[in-house]
N, C-alpha and C positions, 0 to 999 in steps of 0.2 A: 519488657514496662514502660510503667511510668518514673516519671522523674524525682527521686525519693530528693525529701529536708536534709533528711539526716541517715545517709547513705549506711551508715558504719557506728550504729545504734547499739550501744553494746559489745562491741572491739575494741580489744586493747591497741595503741600503735608505739611501739620502743620509738622515743626519739633522743639524738644524741647531737656532738658537735665538736669538732677537733677544735682545739685553744688558738682563739683569734678568729674563730666563725664571727658571722654580724648580723644573723639572719635566726639563729635560737629562735629567739624569744615569735618570729614573726611566725613560724613553723609551726610551733606551738598553737599559735591559734585557730591557725588554718586547718592545722587535722583535729582542735580541740570543734569547730564549727561545724566539723563532718558527722559529729559527736560523737567518736569516738574517747575512747580513755586514754588519754596520753600519760605516757611513763616515762620516766627521764633513762638515764644509762646507770644513771647510781641508785636510784631507787624503782627498779624496776623488776622486783614480788617472782619475779620464778612465771613457770607457766604458760600458757602459746601467745602467742598475739597475733595482729593481723598483717603489722608490716612493719618496718625497718625505716625508720627517713634520719638519715645521716645532713650533716651540713657541715658539708663541703670548701666554703667561704673564705675560711681563714685560713685554708691549703697554700706554703707558698714556698717549700722545701722539699726536697726527697723524704727526710728524715721525719718528716711528718706525716708521711703513708705509715706509719706505724699504727699509728690511733686508727685510721680508718679499718686496717689488718683484725687491732686486739676485738677492738668492736664488732665487727663481722662474726671474728672468728668464733667471739663469745656468746655468738647470738643468735648466729643463724640458725641453730636448729630451733627453736621457740616458733619462727615463723609455720603457721599453720598451714594446711595445703591450698593451695590457688592462694597462699600471700601474692605481698606486696612489698619489693627493695629501690626506695628513691633514693637518691641521692642529690643534694641542691650544693652544685657548684658554681664557681667563677668559669666562664671560656676563659679556656686556655691562652688565644689569639690576646686575648687583653693581659699579657701578664708583659713583660719588657723585659725581663729575668730570664734566662734560658736556663737556669733547672726551675723554676719558677713553673715554668712554663711545662715543660719534659713531666714537670710534678703531678699537673691537672689533665694531662693526656695519660696520666699511668692510672689516676680511675677510671678512665674508659674504659681501660686493659683488664685492669680490678675486676668491674663488674662485668665484662666479656666472661672471665671464670668463672666469677660468681654467678650469673647466670646459666651453665651451663651448667653447674653441679646441684641446681636448689629447683629450673626448668621443668625435672621425672618430679616432681609435686607442684607441677603448671602453677608455680610462683613467681611473676613478672619480674622484672630488672631493667628499673630505668634510670637515666643521668636527667637533672634542669638545669642545665645555665643558664643561668642568672646575669644580665650582664648588672655594674657596680650602680647606676643610676637607673637600675629600672623598677624603684619603689614599689608597694605594694600587689601591682596589679598581674604578677605573674601566682600568690596565694590559691586563687582559684584553680590552676596546673596543678596544687599539691597535692588538693583534695580529691580532684581527676582522677590522678594517677596514685591513690590509695582506695580507689575506690573499689568495693567488694560485686566481680564481675566473675563469672565462670566462666573456664574456657569451656570453647566449642566443642571440645573432643578429647579425652584422655592423652593423645597423643599431644596435645595443642599447648604450645611454652614457648616461654621466652628465650631464645640459647642465647642472645646477643644484645645489649641494651638499649633500650631505645632513647636516642635526643632528642630534647625539646630544649632548644633556644629561647629565651625571654631575652627580647632586647629593646634597650632603651631608645621610649620613641622623642623625637628629637622633632618636636612641626610647630618653632618657628621661624622656619624659612615661607617666607610672603611668597619665595616662584614655587613651592609645594603646597601653598592654598590655595594659591591665584587658577592651580593647575588640577586640582581635586575637589574646588571650590567649597571649601569647608570651610 
């Protein structure tokens, strides 16, 4: 069908963030831009939601993974059929500390396990890796990942997470501009 201006009109999306997260407000704005009713963990209100969106950009140690687990354990049953689960995180490669890097990498393993659990309901699971200097160019990706698209068949599901890296563009190089004539 045609592209809808507000694809999640009349649907609820539950958002949360780990301690130290940097993009929680941007995520709420991006989700609200799709027409969805944005709920927070504190004011979830019960009932079904179309999507769960978690900001894991503040994840810096393995101990912080407990908050990720607690959020999804408490709310994963509330995701409606053919729903969406999205985690916004920093790329593991960008971390200098090995503990931070392993904690960020563990998010993908957690999502793989979660995808197998909720895939039977047609729910898709995705992770968006956003570089620290990416700005707000990643927010349309958040809205796209939460769109309401029915699966092709009842057996269609996402058993492994789909990773979408959003990198910081550095176009200050005159050599690059000369090559591409921008």
